[in-house]
A tleap script that builds the chain and sets N, CA, C and O, in Angstrom:
source leaprc.protein.ff14SB
mol = sequence {
  NMET ASN VAL ILE ARG LEU ALA GLU LEU ARG
  ASP THR PRO LEU SER VAL ASP GLU VAL LEU
  ALA ALA VAL ALA ASP ALA GLY ALA GLY GLY
  THR ALA ILE PHE VAL GLY THR VAL ARG ASP
  GLU ASP HIE ARG ARG ALA VAL SER GLY LEU
  GLY TYR THR ALA HIE PRO GLN ALA ALA ASP
  ARG LEU ARG VAL VAL MET GLU LYS VAL VAL
  ALA ASP TYR GLU VAL ARG ALA ILE ALA ALA
  VAL HIE ARG VAL GLY ASP LEU ALA VAL GLY
  ASP LEU ALA VAL VAL VAL ALA ALA ALA CYS
  PRO HIE ARG ALA GLU ALA PHE GLU ALA CYS
  ARG THR LEU ILE ASP ASP LEU LYS THR GLU
  VAL PRO ILE TRP LYS HIE GLN VAL PHE ALA
  ASP GLY GLY ASP GLU TRP VAL GLY ILE CGLY
}
set mol.1.N position { -0.260 24.832 12.403 }
set mol.1.CA position { -1.094 23.689 11.586 }
set mol.1.C position { 0.093 22.961 10.686 }
set mol.1.O position { 0.933 23.561 10.016 }
set mol.2.N position { -0.017 21.727 10.810 }
set mol.2.CA position { 0.910 20.870 10.354 }
set mol.2.C position { 0.474 20.803 8.739 }
set mol.2.O position { -0.623 20.291 8.516 }
set mol.3.N position { 1.191 21.245 7.686 }
set mol.3.CA position { 0.580 21.426 6.511 }
set mol.3.C position { 1.352 19.910 5.723 }
set mol.3.O position { 0.717 19.230 4.917 }
set mol.4.N position { 2.449 19.660 6.040 }
set mol.4.CA position { 3.058 18.403 5.365 }
set mol.4.C position { 2.409 17.181 6.418 }
set mol.4.O position { 2.781 17.082 7.587 }
set mol.5.N position { 1.499 16.384 5.866 }
set mol.5.CA position { 0.460 15.411 6.627 }
set mol.5.C position { 1.132 14.231 6.574 }
set mol.5.O position { 1.081 13.521 7.578 }
set mol.6.N position { 1.913 13.764 5.382 }
set mol.6.CA position { 2.339 12.575 5.117 }
set mol.6.C position { 3.831 12.702 4.187 }
set mol.6.O position { 3.896 13.411 3.182 }
set mol.7.N position { 4.771 12.049 4.608 }
set mol.7.CA position { 6.120 12.350 3.775 }
set mol.7.C position { 6.769 10.648 4.047 }
set mol.7.O position { 7.476 10.381 5.018 }
set mol.8.N position { 6.445 9.830 3.202 }
set mol.8.CA position { 7.225 8.551 3.676 }
set mol.8.C position { 7.859 7.884 2.198 }
set mol.8.O position { 7.512 8.132 1.043 }
set mol.9.N position { 8.745 7.101 2.624 }
set mol.9.CA position { 9.060 6.020 1.769 }
set mol.9.C position { 9.014 4.656 2.346 }
set mol.9.O position { 9.699 4.243 3.281 }
set mol.10.N position { 7.885 3.842 1.495 }
set mol.10.CA position { 7.830 2.434 2.483 }
set mol.10.C position { 7.937 1.223 1.167 }
set mol.10.O position { 7.844 1.478 -0.034 }
set mol.11.N position { 8.123 0.086 1.689 }
set mol.11.CA position { 8.079 -0.985 0.850 }
set mol.11.C position { 6.904 -1.961 0.926 }
set mol.11.O position { 6.987 -3.165 0.682 }
set mol.12.N position { 5.591 -1.179 1.364 }
set mol.12.CA position { 4.363 -2.057 1.343 }
set mol.12.C position { 3.580 -1.248 0.418 }
set mol.12.O position { 3.856 -0.061 0.245 }
set mol.13.N position { 2.605 -1.832 -0.193 }
set mol.13.CA position { 1.472 -1.344 -0.963 }
set mol.13.C position { 1.107 0.278 -0.664 }
set mol.13.O position { 1.166 0.749 0.472 }
set mol.14.N position { 0.737 1.025 -1.802 }
set mol.14.CA position { 0.369 2.340 -1.324 }
set mol.14.C position { -1.111 2.649 -1.679 }
set mol.14.O position { -1.624 2.134 -2.673 }
set mol.15.N position { -1.753 3.441 -0.915 }
set mol.15.CA position { -2.990 3.671 -0.931 }
set mol.15.C position { -3.259 5.057 -1.286 }
set mol.15.O position { -2.682 5.919 -0.623 }
set mol.16.N position { -4.221 5.491 -2.436 }
set mol.16.CA position { -4.831 6.477 -2.688 }
set mol.16.C position { -5.678 6.996 -1.945 }
set mol.16.O position { -5.801 8.213 -2.080 }
set mol.17.N position { -6.416 6.421 -1.081 }
set mol.17.CA position { -7.381 6.689 -0.085 }
set mol.17.C position { -6.627 7.273 0.981 }
set mol.17.O position { -7.041 8.318 1.480 }
set mol.18.N position { -5.594 6.748 1.389 }
set mol.18.CA position { -4.823 6.992 2.422 }
set mol.18.C position { -4.408 8.594 2.412 }
set mol.18.O position { -4.650 9.423 3.289 }
set mol.19.N position { -3.699 8.786 1.137 }
set mol.19.CA position { -3.079 10.238 0.956 }
set mol.19.C position { -4.276 11.112 0.747 }
set mol.19.O position { -4.202 12.213 1.293 }
set mol.20.N position { -5.436 10.831 0.021 }
set mol.20.CA position { -6.425 11.541 -0.016 }
set mol.20.C position { -7.043 12.071 1.421 }
set mol.20.O position { -7.353 13.249 1.593 }
set mol.21.N position { -7.154 11.250 2.234 }
set mol.21.CA position { -7.569 11.238 3.651 }
set mol.21.C position { -6.411 12.275 4.430 }
set mol.21.O position { -6.813 13.259 5.051 }
set mol.22.N position { -5.193 12.005 4.348 }
set mol.22.CA position { -4.406 12.899 4.733 }
set mol.22.C position { -4.167 14.430 4.347 }
set mol.22.O position { -3.536 15.289 4.964 }
set mol.23.N position { -4.787 14.503 3.272 }
set mol.23.CA position { -4.811 15.999 2.962 }
set mol.23.C position { -6.102 16.654 3.081 }
set mol.23.O position { -6.343 17.806 2.723 }
set mol.24.N position { -6.876 15.874 3.585 }
set mol.24.CA position { -8.187 16.452 3.664 }
set mol.24.C position { -8.439 17.978 4.472 }
set mol.24.O position { -7.983 17.973 5.616 }
set mol.25.N position { -8.872 18.833 4.189 }
set mol.25.CA position { -8.757 20.098 4.912 }
set mol.25.C position { -9.918 20.952 4.567 }
set mol.25.O position { -10.044 21.239 3.376 }
set mol.26.N position { -10.908 21.467 5.533 }
set mol.26.CA position { -11.874 22.158 5.581 }
set mol.26.C position { -11.771 23.622 4.555 }
set mol.26.O position { -12.695 24.160 3.944 }
set mol.27.N position { -10.458 23.990 4.610 }
set mol.27.CA position { -10.094 25.454 4.172 }
set mol.27.C position { -9.770 24.962 2.473 }
set mol.27.O position { -9.682 25.844 1.620 }
set mol.28.N position { -9.641 23.804 2.175 }
set mol.28.CA position { -9.169 23.486 0.664 }
set mol.28.C position { -10.363 23.338 -0.325 }
set mol.28.O position { -11.164 22.405 -0.269 }
set mol.29.N position { -10.403 24.334 -1.222 }
set mol.29.CA position { -11.543 24.250 -2.309 }
set mol.29.C position { -10.917 23.343 -3.484 }
set mol.29.O position { -11.629 23.122 -4.463 }
set mol.30.N position { -9.717 22.850 -3.434 }
set mol.30.CA position { -9.334 22.135 -4.406 }
set mol.30.C position { -8.100 21.155 -4.051 }
set mol.30.O position { -7.090 21.526 -3.453 }
set mol.31.N position { -8.340 19.867 -4.508 }
set mol.31.CA position { -7.307 18.888 -4.079 }
set mol.31.C position { -6.841 18.304 -5.420 }
set mol.31.O position { -7.696 17.851 -6.181 }
set mol.32.N position { -5.498 18.281 -5.775 }
set mol.32.CA position { -4.996 17.407 -6.702 }
set mol.32.C position { -4.303 16.345 -6.382 }
set mol.32.O position { -3.649 16.379 -5.339 }
set mol.33.N position { -4.293 15.244 -7.154 }
set mol.33.CA position { -3.533 14.015 -6.889 }
set mol.33.C position { -2.833 13.586 -7.845 }
set mol.33.O position { -3.364 13.670 -8.953 }
set mol.34.N position { -1.549 13.040 -7.776 }
set mol.34.CA position { -0.901 12.111 -9.132 }
set mol.34.C position { -0.730 10.917 -8.263 }
set mol.34.O position { -0.470 10.788 -7.067 }
set mol.35.N position { -1.003 9.925 -9.421 }
set mol.35.CA position { -0.590 8.592 -8.873 }
set mol.35.C position { 0.168 8.060 -10.055 }
set mol.35.O position { -0.306 8.030 -11.191 }
set mol.36.N position { 1.490 7.599 -9.701 }
set mol.36.CA position { 2.241 7.170 -10.612 }
set mol.36.C position { 2.207 5.437 -10.542 }
set mol.36.O position { 2.266 4.909 -9.432 }
set mol.37.N position { 2.118 4.668 -11.667 }
set mol.37.CA position { 1.878 3.223 -11.713 }
set mol.37.C position { 3.200 2.503 -12.463 }
set mol.37.O position { 3.918 3.037 -13.309 }
set mol.38.N position { 3.309 1.311 -11.986 }
set mol.38.CA position { 4.419 0.558 -12.942 }
set mol.38.C position { 3.656 0.273 -14.203 }
set mol.38.O position { 2.599 -0.357 -14.169 }
set mol.39.N position { 4.243 0.785 -15.447 }
set mol.39.CA position { 3.870 0.582 -16.786 }
set mol.39.C position { 4.391 -0.692 -17.419 }
set mol.39.O position { 5.480 -1.166 -17.096 }
set mol.40.N position { 3.545 -1.273 -18.385 }
set mol.40.CA position { 3.999 -2.491 -18.931 }
set mol.40.C position { 5.191 -2.220 -20.190 }
set mol.40.O position { 5.642 -3.144 -20.868 }
set mol.41.N position { 5.509 -1.089 -20.318 }
set mol.41.CA position { 6.467 -0.916 -21.510 }
set mol.41.C position { 7.356 0.414 -21.279 }
set mol.41.O position { 6.856 1.385 -20.710 }
set mol.42.N position { 8.561 0.423 -21.693 }
set mol.42.CA position { 9.220 1.791 -21.428 }
set mol.42.C position { 10.237 1.728 -22.755 }
set mol.42.O position { 11.050 0.822 -22.939 }
set mol.43.N position { 10.053 2.750 -23.549 }
set mol.43.CA position { 10.968 3.015 -24.841 }
set mol.43.C position { 10.684 1.687 -25.582 }
set mol.43.O position { 11.645 1.077 -26.049 }
set mol.44.N position { 9.393 1.181 -25.726 }
set mol.44.CA position { 9.047 0.198 -26.818 }
set mol.44.C position { 9.629 -1.159 -26.237 }
set mol.44.O position { 9.591 -2.148 -26.970 }
set mol.45.N position { 10.169 -1.265 -24.953 }
set mol.45.CA position { 10.358 -2.669 -24.448 }
set mol.45.C position { 9.352 -3.081 -23.279 }
set mol.45.O position { 8.912 -2.316 -22.421 }
set mol.46.N position { 9.155 -4.058 -23.375 }
set mol.46.CA position { 8.286 -4.752 -22.480 }
set mol.46.C position { 8.793 -4.808 -21.132 }
set mol.46.O position { 9.902 -5.281 -20.884 }
set mol.47.N position { 7.956 -4.304 -20.179 }
set mol.47.CA position { 8.860 -4.245 -18.630 }
set mol.47.C position { 8.108 -5.335 -17.860 }
set mol.47.O position { 6.883 -5.305 -17.734 }
set mol.48.N position { 8.907 -6.327 -17.335 }
set mol.48.CA position { 8.091 -7.390 -16.474 }
set mol.48.C position { 8.397 -6.838 -15.089 }
set mol.48.O position { 7.854 -7.508 -14.210 }
set mol.49.N position { 9.107 -5.811 -14.644 }
set mol.49.CA position { 8.888 -5.331 -13.283 }
set mol.49.C position { 9.907 -4.496 -12.947 }
set mol.49.O position { 10.660 -4.205 -13.877 }
set mol.50.N position { 10.192 -3.933 -11.661 }
set mol.50.CA position { 11.048 -2.966 -11.369 }
set mol.50.C position { 11.423 -2.911 -9.890 }
set mol.50.O position { 10.736 -3.508 -9.062 }
set mol.51.N position { 12.212 -2.394 -9.636 }
set mol.51.CA position { 12.707 -2.039 -8.056 }
set mol.51.C position { 12.946 -0.774 -8.029 }
set mol.51.O position { 13.238 -0.194 -9.075 }
set mol.52.N position { 12.863 -0.053 -6.734 }
set mol.52.CA position { 13.123 1.117 -6.420 }
set mol.52.C position { 14.141 0.900 -5.304 }
set mol.52.O position { 14.050 -0.043 -4.517 }
set mol.53.N position { 15.214 1.905 -5.263 }
set mol.53.CA position { 16.309 1.847 -3.945 }
set mol.53.C position { 16.231 3.135 -3.687 }
set mol.53.O position { 16.042 3.918 -4.618 }
set mol.54.N position { 16.358 3.569 -2.424 }
set mol.54.CA position { 16.414 4.852 -1.965 }
set mol.54.C position { 17.690 4.990 -1.065 }
set mol.54.O position { 18.050 4.191 -0.200 }
set mol.55.N position { 18.344 6.232 -1.456 }
set mol.55.CA position { 19.569 6.808 -0.484 }
set mol.55.C position { 19.095 6.693 0.723 }
set mol.55.O position { 17.867 6.630 0.776 }
set mol.56.N position { 19.773 6.636 1.910 }
set mol.56.CA position { 19.495 6.816 3.284 }
set mol.56.C position { 18.855 8.001 3.502 }
set mol.56.O position { 17.909 8.014 4.290 }
set mol.57.N position { 19.256 9.166 2.851 }
set mol.57.CA position { 18.886 10.275 3.035 }
set mol.57.C position { 17.595 10.866 2.232 }
set mol.57.O position { 17.181 12.014 2.392 }
set mol.58.N position { 17.122 10.078 1.503 }
set mol.58.CA position { 15.921 10.321 0.567 }
set mol.58.C position { 14.899 10.724 1.291 }
set mol.58.O position { 14.490 11.833 0.946 }
set mol.59.N position { 14.290 10.198 2.234 }
set mol.59.CA position { 13.220 10.903 3.284 }
set mol.59.C position { 13.370 12.284 3.802 }
set mol.59.O position { 12.444 13.056 4.050 }
set mol.60.N position { 14.534 12.490 3.926 }
set mol.60.CA position { 14.734 13.830 4.284 }
set mol.60.C position { 14.868 14.956 3.183 }
set mol.60.O position { 14.495 16.113 3.376 }
set mol.61.N position { 15.418 14.518 2.047 }
set mol.61.CA position { 14.966 15.156 0.656 }
set mol.61.C position { 13.689 15.366 0.476 }
set mol.61.O position { 13.217 16.439 0.102 }
set mol.62.N position { 13.050 14.344 0.735 }
set mol.62.CA position { 11.783 14.331 0.206 }
set mol.62.C position { 10.829 15.655 1.124 }
set mol.62.O position { 9.898 16.398 0.816 }
set mol.63.N position { 11.538 15.469 2.186 }
set mol.63.CA position { 10.592 16.603 3.569 }
set mol.63.C position { 11.092 18.094 2.855 }
set mol.63.O position { 10.332 19.060 2.789 }
set mol.64.N position { 12.310 18.105 2.406 }
set mol.64.CA position { 12.744 19.357 1.683 }
set mol.64.C position { 12.300 19.955 0.683 }
set mol.64.O position { 12.278 21.180 0.556 }
set mol.65.N position { 11.824 18.971 -0.289 }
set mol.65.CA position { 10.968 19.390 -1.558 }
set mol.65.C position { 9.702 19.709 -1.216 }
set mol.65.O position { 9.183 20.607 -1.878 }
set mol.66.N position { 8.855 19.040 -0.064 }
set mol.66.CA position { 7.818 19.196 0.429 }
set mol.66.C position { 7.733 20.789 0.958 }
set mol.66.O position { 6.814 21.531 0.612 }
set mol.67.N position { 8.770 21.183 1.800 }
set mol.67.CA position { 8.870 22.415 2.437 }
set mol.67.C position { 8.772 23.375 1.268 }
set mol.67.O position { 7.889 24.231 1.228 }
set mol.68.N position { 9.583 23.246 0.420 }
set mol.68.CA position { 9.566 24.015 -0.742 }
set mol.68.C position { 8.416 24.347 -1.447 }
set mol.68.O position { 8.167 25.501 -1.797 }
set mol.69.N position { 7.657 23.329 -1.687 }
set mol.69.CA position { 6.340 23.622 -2.320 }
set mol.69.C position { 5.311 24.407 -1.625 }
set mol.69.O position { 4.493 25.210 -2.074 }
set mol.70.N position { 5.565 23.941 -0.264 }
set mol.70.CA position { 4.530 24.641 0.822 }
set mol.70.C position { 4.798 26.122 0.993 }
set mol.70.O position { 3.837 26.831 1.291 }
set mol.71.N position { 6.092 26.715 0.827 }
set mol.71.CA position { 6.719 27.998 0.766 }
set mol.71.C position { 6.213 28.663 -0.449 }
set mol.71.O position { 5.917 29.854 -0.538 }
set mol.72.N position { 6.142 27.725 -1.420 }
set mol.72.CA position { 5.984 28.579 -2.772 }
set mol.72.C position { 4.474 28.604 -3.508 }
set mol.72.O position { 4.261 29.190 -4.569 }
set mol.73.N position { 3.628 27.975 -2.866 }
set mol.73.CA position { 2.227 27.629 -2.985 }
set mol.73.C position { 1.224 27.938 -1.447 }
set mol.73.O position { 1.637 27.757 -0.301 }
set mol.74.N position { 0.009 28.378 -1.791 }
set mol.74.CA position { -0.649 28.447 -0.888 }
set mol.74.C position { -1.494 27.158 -0.565 }
set mol.74.O position { -2.685 27.010 -0.839 }
set mol.75.N position { -0.611 26.184 0.111 }
set mol.75.CA position { -0.821 24.794 0.395 }
set mol.75.C position { -1.682 24.896 1.835 }
set mol.75.O position { -1.368 25.726 2.688 }
set mol.76.N position { -2.661 24.079 1.990 }
set mol.76.CA position { -3.444 23.869 3.296 }
set mol.76.C position { -2.863 22.270 3.558 }
set mol.76.O position { -2.782 21.850 4.712 }
set mol.77.N position { -2.588 21.681 2.749 }
set mol.77.CA position { -2.241 20.063 3.062 }
set mol.77.C position { -1.238 19.675 1.819 }
set mol.77.O position { -1.250 20.121 0.672 }
set mol.78.N position { -0.412 18.751 2.384 }
set mol.78.CA position { 0.516 18.037 1.478 }
set mol.78.C position { 0.902 16.881 1.672 }
set mol.78.O position { 1.319 16.638 2.804 }
set mol.79.N position { 0.900 15.790 0.665 }
set mol.79.CA position { 1.475 14.272 1.096 }
set mol.79.C position { 2.029 13.659 0.053 }
set mol.79.O position { 1.540 13.809 -1.067 }
set mol.80.N position { 3.161 12.854 0.268 }
set mol.80.CA position { 3.731 12.100 -0.606 }
set mol.80.C position { 4.381 10.950 -0.058 }
set mol.80.O position { 5.229 10.933 0.835 }
set mol.81.N position { 3.789 9.795 -0.820 }
set mol.81.CA position { 4.589 8.370 -0.446 }
set mol.81.C position { 4.987 7.802 -1.732 }
set mol.81.O position { 4.345 7.858 -2.781 }
set mol.82.N position { 6.392 7.115 -1.483 }
set mol.82.CA position { 6.812 6.570 -2.540 }
set mol.82.C position { 7.278 5.174 -2.057 }
set mol.82.O position { 7.805 5.001 -0.959 }
set mol.83.N position { 7.009 4.041 -3.096 }
set mol.83.CA position { 7.658 3.139 -2.779 }
set mol.83.C position { 8.996 2.707 -3.068 }
set mol.83.O position { 9.683 3.255 -3.931 }
set mol.84.N position { 9.443 1.592 -2.266 }
set mol.84.CA position { 10.691 1.080 -2.412 }
set mol.84.C position { 10.780 -0.268 -2.628 }
set mol.84.O position { 9.651 -0.744 -2.510 }
set mol.85.N position { 11.816 -1.338 -2.961 }
set mol.85.CA position { 11.533 -2.602 -3.056 }
set mol.85.C position { 10.929 -3.031 -4.640 }
set mol.85.O position { 10.745 -2.254 -5.576 }
set mol.86.N position { 10.708 -4.388 -4.617 }
set mol.86.CA position { 10.301 -4.596 -6.043 }
set mol.86.C position { 8.741 -4.234 -5.999 }
set mol.86.O position { 7.996 -4.112 -5.026 }
set mol.87.N position { 8.522 -4.118 -7.197 }
set mol.87.CA position { 7.438 -3.863 -7.813 }
set mol.87.C position { 6.913 -4.515 -9.093 }
set mol.87.O position { 7.711 -4.695 -10.013 }
set mol.88.N position { 5.422 -4.944 -9.247 }
set mol.88.CA position { 5.095 -5.540 -10.472 }
set mol.88.C position { 4.208 -4.502 -11.318 }
set mol.88.O position { 3.608 -3.546 -10.827 }
set mol.89.N position { 4.227 -4.822 -12.544 }
set mol.89.CA position { 3.555 -4.077 -13.587 }
set mol.89.C position { 1.909 -3.764 -12.938 }
set mol.89.O position { 1.277 -4.717 -12.484 }
set mol.90.N position { 1.386 -2.557 -12.944 }
set mol.90.CA position { 0.201 -1.978 -12.579 }
set mol.90.C position { 0.373 -1.676 -10.936 }
set mol.90.O position { -0.540 -1.037 -10.411 }
set mol.91.N position { 1.359 -2.051 -10.207 }
set mol.91.CA position { 1.453 -1.355 -8.749 }
set mol.91.C position { 1.614 0.155 -8.577 }
set mol.91.O position { 2.306 0.870 -9.302 }
set mol.92.N position { 1.095 0.439 -7.827 }
set mol.92.CA position { 1.383 1.942 -7.493 }
set mol.92.C position { 3.006 2.460 -6.649 }
set mol.92.O position { 3.462 2.176 -5.541 }
set mol.93.N position { 3.495 3.266 -7.708 }
set mol.93.CA position { 4.962 3.602 -7.366 }
set mol.93.C position { 5.087 4.880 -6.403 }
set mol.93.O position { 5.887 5.054 -5.484 }
set mol.94.N position { 4.113 5.691 -6.855 }
set mol.94.CA position { 4.328 6.967 -5.857 }
set mol.94.C position { 2.935 7.753 -6.168 }
set mol.94.O position { 2.358 7.782 -7.255 }
set mol.95.N position { 2.544 8.360 -4.999 }
set mol.95.CA position { 1.074 8.918 -4.576 }
set mol.95.C position { 1.470 10.238 -3.918 }
set mol.95.O position { 2.053 10.354 -2.840 }
set mol.96.N position { 1.008 11.353 -4.848 }
set mol.96.CA position { 1.287 12.732 -4.122 }
set mol.96.C position { -0.037 13.406 -4.289 }
set mol.96.O position { -0.854 12.969 -5.098 }
set mol.97.N position { -0.303 14.575 -3.466 }
set mol.97.CA position { -1.390 15.310 -3.321 }
set mol.97.C position { -1.353 16.631 -2.564 }
set mol.97.O position { -0.912 16.822 -1.431 }
set mol.98.N position { -1.819 17.376 -3.279 }
set mol.98.CA position { -1.714 18.881 -2.572 }
set mol.98.C position { -3.481 19.372 -2.498 }
set mol.98.O position { -4.291 19.141 -3.395 }
set mol.99.N position { -3.719 19.939 -1.467 }
set mol.99.CA position { -4.855 20.603 -1.022 }
set mol.99.C position { -4.606 22.033 -0.963 }
set mol.99.O position { -3.685 22.333 -0.203 }
set mol.100.N position { -5.369 23.317 -1.759 }
set mol.100.CA position { -5.042 24.251 -1.756 }
set mol.100.C position { -6.556 25.177 -1.674 }
set mol.100.O position { -7.579 24.532 -1.903 }
set mol.101.N position { -6.686 26.531 -1.383 }
set mol.101.CA position { -8.207 26.921 -1.518 }
set mol.101.C position { -8.489 26.980 -2.822 }
set mol.101.O position { -9.685 27.225 -2.984 }
set mol.102.N position { -7.795 26.837 -3.993 }
set mol.102.CA position { -8.273 26.938 -5.211 }
set mol.102.C position { -7.552 25.828 -6.114 }
set mol.102.O position { -6.427 25.377 -5.900 }
set mol.103.N position { -8.445 25.456 -7.208 }
set mol.103.CA position { -7.844 24.088 -7.899 }
set mol.103.C position { -6.759 24.460 -8.642 }
set mol.103.O position { -5.841 23.642 -8.708 }
set mol.104.N position { -6.618 25.783 -9.372 }
set mol.104.CA position { -5.471 26.086 -10.028 }
set mol.104.C position { -4.205 25.924 -9.311 }
set mol.104.O position { -3.229 25.373 -9.819 }
set mol.105.N position { -4.229 26.423 -8.090 }
set mol.105.CA position { -2.861 26.342 -7.298 }
set mol.105.C position { -2.787 24.704 -6.845 }
set mol.105.O position { -1.659 24.217 -6.765 }
set mol.106.N position { -3.665 24.060 -6.621 }
set mol.106.CA position { -3.869 22.458 -6.240 }
set mol.106.C position { -3.033 22.139 -7.284 }
set mol.106.O position { -1.889 21.773 -7.015 }
set mol.107.N position { -3.459 22.224 -8.616 }
set mol.107.CA position { -2.804 21.344 -9.727 }
set mol.107.C position { -1.291 21.701 -9.916 }
set mol.107.O position { -0.431 20.872 -10.211 }
set mol.108.N position { -1.031 23.286 -9.671 }
set mol.108.CA position { 0.238 23.613 -9.794 }
set mol.108.C position { 1.214 23.064 -8.820 }
set mol.108.O position { 2.300 22.612 -9.183 }
set mol.109.N position { 0.794 23.106 -7.472 }
set mol.109.CA position { 1.565 22.693 -6.450 }
set mol.109.C position { 1.601 21.029 -6.521 }
set mol.109.O position { 2.597 20.453 -6.082 }
set mol.110.N position { 0.666 20.388 -6.995 }
set mol.110.CA position { 0.901 18.868 -7.087 }
set mol.110.C position { 1.836 18.587 -8.325 }
set mol.110.O position { 2.685 17.701 -8.225 }
set mol.111.N position { 1.718 19.253 -9.390 }
set mol.111.CA position { 2.928 18.972 -10.250 }
set mol.111.C position { 4.163 19.479 -9.955 }
set mol.111.O position { 5.099 18.798 -10.374 }
set mol.112.N position { 4.440 20.473 -9.358 }
set mol.112.CA position { 5.572 20.777 -8.924 }
set mol.112.C position { 6.272 19.730 -7.926 }
set mol.112.O position { 7.439 19.346 -8.003 }
set mol.113.N position { 5.295 19.342 -6.954 }
set mol.113.CA position { 5.782 18.287 -6.186 }
set mol.113.C position { 6.297 17.037 -6.697 }
set mol.113.O position { 7.365 16.581 -6.288 }
set mol.114.N position { 5.644 16.504 -7.507 }
set mol.114.CA position { 5.731 15.396 -8.265 }
set mol.114.C position { 7.139 15.456 -9.159 }
set mol.114.O position { 8.038 14.615 -9.157 }
set mol.115.N position { 7.074 16.577 -9.851 }
set mol.115.CA position { 8.181 17.045 -10.425 }
set mol.115.C position { 9.846 17.072 -9.805 }
set mol.115.O position { 10.926 16.635 -10.200 }
set mol.116.N position { 9.450 17.701 -8.837 }
set mol.116.CA position { 10.705 18.124 -7.906 }
set mol.116.C position { 11.194 16.794 -7.177 }
set mol.116.O position { 12.377 16.546 -6.945 }
set mol.117.N position { 10.087 15.950 -6.841 }
set mol.117.CA position { 10.597 14.678 -6.114 }
set mol.117.C position { 11.279 13.788 -7.280 }
set mol.117.O position { 12.277 13.135 -6.974 }
set mol.118.N position { 10.859 13.740 -8.406 }
set mol.118.CA position { 11.515 12.806 -9.236 }
set mol.118.C position { 13.198 13.428 -9.704 }
set mol.118.O position { 14.148 12.728 -10.055 }
set mol.119.N position { 13.177 14.412 -9.616 }
set mol.119.CA position { 14.440 15.215 -9.882 }
set mol.119.C position { 15.366 15.513 -8.555 }
set mol.119.O position { 16.589 15.628 -8.635 }
set mol.120.N position { 14.784 15.602 -7.578 }
set mol.120.CA position { 15.812 16.108 -6.343 }
set mol.120.C position { 15.842 14.926 -5.230 }
set mol.120.O position { 16.766 14.988 -4.419 }
set mol.121.N position { 14.983 13.932 -5.124 }
set mol.121.CA position { 14.858 13.126 -4.129 }
set mol.121.C position { 15.638 11.757 -4.866 }
set mol.121.O position { 15.238 11.272 -5.925 }
set mol.122.N position { 17.030 11.148 -3.958 }
set mol.122.CA position { 17.600 10.194 -4.625 }
set mol.122.C position { 16.797 8.815 -4.521 }
set mol.122.O position { 16.786 8.060 -3.549 }
set mol.123.N position { 16.265 8.684 -5.489 }
set mol.123.CA position { 15.390 7.095 -5.661 }
set mol.123.C position { 15.778 6.861 -6.833 }
set mol.123.O position { 15.717 7.747 -7.685 }
set mol.124.N position { 16.305 5.493 -7.141 }
set mol.124.CA position { 16.647 5.000 -8.433 }
set mol.124.C position { 15.681 3.620 -8.646 }
set mol.124.O position { 15.212 2.799 -7.858 }
set mol.125.N position { 15.636 3.757 -9.832 }
set mol.125.CA position { 14.603 2.727 -10.589 }
set mol.125.C position { 15.385 1.612 -11.211 }
set mol.125.O position { 16.112 2.005 -12.124 }
set mol.126.N position { 15.425 0.543 -11.006 }
set mol.126.CA position { 15.943 -0.784 -11.522 }
set mol.126.C position { 14.906 -1.219 -12.401 }
set mol.126.O position { 13.882 -1.500 -11.778 }
set mol.127.N position { 14.815 -1.384 -13.744 }
set mol.127.CA position { 13.773 -1.849 -14.555 }
set mol.127.C position { 14.295 -3.098 -15.297 }
set mol.127.O position { 15.216 -3.100 -16.113 }
set mol.128.N position { 13.555 -4.181 -14.882 }
set mol.128.CA position { 13.729 -5.322 -15.615 }
set mol.128.C position { 12.653 -5.597 -16.715 }
set mol.128.O position { 11.432 -5.555 -16.563 }
set mol.129.N position { 13.437 -5.922 -17.994 }
set mol.129.CA position { 12.755 -6.272 -19.032 }
set mol.129.C position { 12.286 -7.771 -19.522 }
set mol.129.O position { 13.011 -8.700 -19.168 }
set mol.130.N position { 11.383 -8.001 -20.135 }
set mol.130.CA position { 11.025 -9.265 -20.591 }
set mol.130.C position { 11.775 -10.003 -21.335 }
set mol.130.O position { 11.852 -11.228 -21.242 }
set mol.131.N position { 12.575 -9.075 -22.382 }
set mol.131.CA position { 13.606 -9.658 -22.776 }
set mol.131.C position { 15.067 -10.089 -22.209 }
set mol.131.O position { 16.040 -10.469 -22.860 }
set mol.132.N position { 14.953 -9.944 -21.011 }
set mol.132.CA position { 16.013 -10.168 -20.058 }
set mol.132.C position { 16.999 -9.093 -19.873 }
set mol.132.O position { 17.992 -9.229 -19.159 }
set mol.133.N position { 16.736 -8.105 -20.476 }
set mol.133.CA position { 17.854 -6.968 -20.084 }
set mol.133.C position { 17.298 -6.355 -19.233 }
set mol.133.O position { 16.124 -6.540 -18.913 }
set mol.134.N position { 18.135 -5.446 -18.682 }
set mol.134.CA position { 17.648 -4.398 -17.694 }
set mol.134.C position { 18.367 -2.814 -17.628 }
set mol.134.O position { 19.278 -2.462 -18.377 }
set mol.135.N position { 17.878 -2.142 -16.793 }
set mol.135.CA position { 18.515 -0.533 -16.890 }
set mol.135.C position { 18.225 -0.138 -15.592 }
set mol.135.O position { 17.266 -0.608 -14.980 }
set mol.136.N position { 19.246 0.982 -14.961 }
set mol.136.CA position { 19.038 1.455 -13.825 }
set mol.136.C position { 18.714 3.132 -14.596 }
set mol.136.O position { 19.302 3.647 -15.548 }
set mol.137.N position { 17.694 3.615 -13.855 }
set mol.137.CA position { 17.265 4.972 -14.128 }
set mol.137.C position { 17.445 5.747 -12.842 }
set mol.137.O position { 17.266 5.287 -11.714 }
set mol.138.N position { 17.843 7.058 -13.163 }
set mol.138.CA position { 18.250 8.064 -12.072 }
set mol.138.C position { 19.410 8.120 -11.539 }
set mol.138.O position { 19.710 8.954 -10.685 }
set mol.139.N position { 20.141 7.289 -11.962 }
set mol.139.CA position { 21.678 7.422 -11.531 }
set mol.139.C position { 22.697 7.928 -12.251 }
set mol.139.O position { 22.974 7.534 -13.384 }
set mol.140.N position { 23.352 8.889 -11.591 }
set mol.140.CA position { 24.165 9.935 -12.354 }
set mol.140.C position { 23.805 10.993 -13.283 }
set mol.140.O position { 24.677 11.713 -13.767 }
savepdb mol mol.pdb
quit
């Protein structure tokens, strides 16, 4: 059985429905999903937009992160999709989901997936602020 159902970086809009469909599994009693969106402020500064840039090996690292979650939890199905390119306020930046036999494990697996994705997959965020400033996040 292929537990990792979707693992992609893409420059097109993300779909919550696509990720939920990818993790649908008759043996799962609980499915947890996390949806990350571009917010309109960061550290009290108005954000006008941002862009994500991924290292060429980011997709491989994403799969490694997902394989570890599968090894550590009783996951029936797992999916993760992250945007790259330019995004506007309100756009979906990342959607991850984990389907497990029980809800508690689904929540834990989903939380671990998004937390490890953010710390271990080389994707960098370039925020542009309304005041004309900008910053890179996730580098170094």
